[in-house]
LUMROBA-20044 format. One record per residue (C-alpha): residue in one letter; x, y, z. Coordinates in steps of 0.001 Angstrom, whole numbers. Layout:
! LUMROBA-20044
a, X, Y, Z
...
! end
This chain:
! LUMROBA-20044
m, 93414, 54652, 55740
a, 96472, 52627, 56630
v, 97063, 49478, 54632
v, 96849, 46466, 56963
n, 96776, 43615, 54459
r, 99822, 42041, 56118
a, 98483, 42700, 59604
r, 98800, 40220, 62423
l, 95468, 38392, 62449
v, 94114, 37135, 65770
l, 90995, 35066, 66437
a, 89681, 35903, 69909
s, 88080, 32505, 70406
s, 89048, 29008, 71457
s, 86243, 27479, 69382
p, 87642, 24713, 67163
r, 84825, 25353, 64678
r, 85732, 29019, 64212
r, 89396, 28084, 63957
q, 88677, 25537, 61216
l, 86587, 28002, 59221
l, 89214, 30736, 59332
a, 91970, 28256, 58449
m, 90244, 27525, 55114
f, 91584, 30807, 53763
q, 95212, 29776, 54332
r, 96135, 33080, 55882
p, 98348, 32790, 58973
f, 96513, 33660, 62178
e, 96799, 33008, 65866
v, 94235, 32097, 68477
q, 93920, 33893, 71784
t, 91092, 33133, 74182
s, 89647, 36423, 75370
q, 88814, 35378, 78958
a, 86356, 38291, 78909
d, 83525, 38557, 81420
e, 80409, 37221, 79674
s, 77878, 38399, 82233
v, 75466, 41021, 80912
p, 72959, 42657, 83262
g, 69248, 42672, 82491
h, 67686, 40667, 79701
p, 69036, 42029, 76418
h, 67636, 40805, 73125
p, 69757, 37941, 71748
a, 70971, 40161, 68878
e, 72184, 42814, 71313
l, 73731, 40230, 73628
v, 75905, 38683, 70913
r, 76978, 42147, 69699
i, 78041, 43106, 73219
l, 79943, 39881, 73866
a, 81676, 39793, 70470
e, 82968, 43333, 71029
r, 83967, 42532, 74600
k, 85971, 39483, 73488
a, 87776, 41332, 70701
g, 88465, 44304, 72966
a, 89921, 42142, 75724
v, 92436, 40590, 73344
l, 93322, 43970, 71807
q, 94070, 45406, 75236
r, 96215, 42395, 76048
l, 98204, 43016, 72857
g, 98912, 46649, 73570
g, 95768, 48602, 74212
h, 94045, 51391, 72360
d, 96752, 54036, 72762
t, 99852, 52160, 71696
a, 101223, 52368, 68181
g, 102826, 49241, 66787
d, 102515, 46645, 64099
p, 99063, 46465, 62492
v, 96816, 43908, 64159
i, 93288, 42712, 63451
i, 91221, 40999, 66134
i, 88140, 38899, 65313
g, 85615, 38415, 68114
a, 82438, 36346, 67819
d, 79681, 35056, 70056
t, 76791, 32684, 69268
v, 73530, 31970, 71070
v, 70474, 29836, 70380
a, 67099, 31430, 71145
l, 63716, 29739, 71377
d, 60713, 32041, 71762
g, 63119, 34770, 72859
e, 64738, 32620, 75570
i, 68463, 32048, 75242
l, 69603, 28431, 75488
g, 73220, 28060, 76549
k, 75471, 25028, 76699
p, 73987, 22110, 78646
r, 75571, 21218, 81972
d, 74739, 17519, 81826
h, 72775, 14819, 80027
e, 69505, 15824, 81655
q, 69780, 19441, 80571
a, 70821, 18431, 77055
f, 67759, 16177, 76825
a, 65496, 18955, 78083
m, 66860, 21452, 75537
l, 66599, 19089, 72593
s, 63113, 18036, 73650
r, 62063, 21685, 73471
l, 63769, 22312, 70123
q, 62628, 19168, 68312
g, 59870, 19661, 65767
r, 60121, 23447, 66011
a, 61942, 26424, 64539
h, 64389, 28507, 66553
d, 66876, 31300, 65908
v, 70652, 31277, 66042
y, 72400, 34626, 66457
t, 76106, 35213, 65950
g, 77623, 38557, 66828
l, 80800, 39631, 65056
c, 83267, 42375, 65964
v, 86474, 43096, 64063
l, 88939, 45581, 65563
a, 91867, 46831, 63476
r, 94787, 48703, 65028
d, 96785, 50433, 62299
n, 100518, 51023, 62590
d, 99850, 54588, 63772
g, 97808, 53270, 66701
a, 94419, 54257, 65277
i, 91579, 51805, 66012
r, 88876, 51005, 63470
k, 85876, 48798, 64164
r, 83301, 46826, 62216
q, 80497, 45253, 64214
g, 77155, 43556, 63676
f, 75267, 40294, 63966
s, 73702, 37631, 61779
r, 70537, 35619, 62430
t, 69543, 32252, 60941
r, 66259, 30425, 61424
v, 66780, 26716, 62099
h, 64041, 24095, 61703
m, 64710, 20925, 63680
s, 63056, 17635, 62750
s, 60599, 15913, 65051
l, 62550, 13522, 67287
n, 61516, 10782, 69666
p, 63273, 10278, 73015
q, 65375, 7393, 71672
q, 66753, 9605, 68887
i, 67559, 12365, 71343
y, 69328, 9965, 73700
a, 71291, 8486, 70783
y, 72500, 11949, 69803
i, 73446, 12850, 73372
a, 75458, 9603, 73549
t, 77800, 10983, 70858
g, 78986, 13569, 73396
e, 78564, 16366, 70876
p, 75953, 18496, 72675
f, 78030, 19486, 75681
d, 80083, 22349, 74238
k, 77332, 23623, 71959
a, 74773, 26355, 72549
g, 71348, 24757, 72340
a, 72883, 21285, 72799
y, 73549, 20548, 69128
g, 76108, 21136, 66389
i, 74858, 21537, 62838
q, 78252, 20701, 61340
g, 78611, 17354, 63098
y, 76354, 14488, 64157
g, 73665, 17070, 64768
s, 73323, 17620, 61032
v, 70874, 14703, 60913
l, 68573, 16559, 63323
i, 68130, 19640, 61134
h, 65373, 19665, 58524
h, 66337, 22982, 56933
i, 67556, 26494, 57683
e, 66624, 29976, 56534
g, 69729, 32124, 56346
d, 73459, 31681, 56590
y, 74759, 28221, 57524
f, 78001, 29645, 58920
t, 76064, 31797, 61372
v, 74870, 28557, 62962
v, 78401, 27126, 63014
g, 79571, 30287, 64774
l, 81415, 32500, 62273
p, 79382, 34221, 59515
l, 81963, 34203, 56742
h, 80162, 36515, 54322
q, 79915, 39199, 56991
l, 83488, 38606, 58132
g, 84774, 38836, 54564
r, 82959, 42148, 54037
y, 84368, 43621, 57252
l, 87916, 42534, 56435
d, 87632, 43923, 52904
e, 86604, 47279, 54358
l, 89583, 47177, 56728
g, 92071, 46435, 53958
c, 92684, 42821, 54906
p, 90751, 40642, 52392
l, 90226, 36974, 53135
l, 90371, 36148, 49422
d, 93937, 37193, 48750
p, 96218, 35404, 46218
q, 99128, 35997, 48605
n, 97464, 33693, 51100
r, 97864, 30622, 48872
p, 100846, 28412, 49670
a, 103618, 28198, 47090
e, 103270, 25317, 44642
! end
């Protein structure tokens, strides 16, 4: 196995939340939006959907950087995708205030699932491609909310770029009673799973070389 600890690290996502989480580890990385097609035919299970889209996003960026048949500097691409599912139905990002209110009205007082798919592609300096892929699921229990509370949350503007119309790491934290599973899955980047994949690929997140000089 080629050593890729000093590989070029690329996050295939424009999500500011994923960017902030990865930046905690003080390892230089770049952000490239995948622009991958996110349409998937049929009605796949949410776990399968996020696996497909995470791989598609990572693959699109890898191809843009040189493809699967080109040797070059080692590069590692991180792709992720997150969905909210209630009774098996996927809830995307709300288009407007009315849709945000409808989503939150359905979620309030109930439990739902958040799935995040993760795909890490590593191109070694000999051009070989290695892949780690999977998903993480967390059960989220939202508090009972009255319409005034829902409208007050929507007024913050936070729901509109969030699957399921809420963000657990922001104002939406006051809506969540408790979770069962990994908090970072709900934010959009399961760090335990990511750390395990990167360890296996020879590019650990917890690396003393990542710390800035004192």
